[in-house]
Phi, psi and omega in degrees: 000144179279160178288142179260142177273142180240140176264009179293147178296152181298146179294139180243164182234137178284106183258020182301328180295341187267359180238157179291160180304325183267027179305130180263116181296148177146164177289130187192169171290144178297136180294150177307316180301317181294313180301318181296311183293316181289329178298320180300331182260003181069031185253008176275151171301148179216185183299329181281326179223091188286347182231132175230156180243133180231156165252130178233115182048046175083003179241146185273137178226148167250132177254132184237131176283122181277177184291344181268011174090200190298342175271004181239072178248122180256134175262125178251115181284115183269123177234164182287121175299341180297339179256026174066027175284157174242165180246132177279115181250023182297339177299337185261357187260135179296154182302328182266025181301132179264123178278134180147175181297126181186164170285147179290143174302151182306317183294332178294309180300320180297307183293319179294323177294325180298329181263010173076028181259005176269139180275000000 
C-alpha cells in the first residue's frame, strides 16, 4: 500500500519545561537552555527532521533547524492569520538581504515553504 498524505496539523510536544518561567513569547532563536534540555530527549530539529512543532506555555511554535546546525534553531511563534498577525521569516533570509521590491531569494521560498507558511 502507498503512503497516504494527511492534512492534519503536525503533532506537537509541550516544551514548556525547557524554557524559563519568564519566557517571552515571540519568534526568536531557541534559548541555550531550551536547546540543551530538548537535545537530551532527542526533541530538537535535526537533519532527518528539520522542523518540529512545540507548545510553549499554551502557545504553538514551529522550530526550524537553520543552516548553521544544531546551535541554529529558530522558534517561529504561530498565531492565527485571521487576527492579522504576520510571521517573522528572517531565519530564512541571508545576512546580506536587500530590502525593497524584488523576487524572494530561492532559499527564502524553500525555508518558508518547509514550515508551511507559503500560501
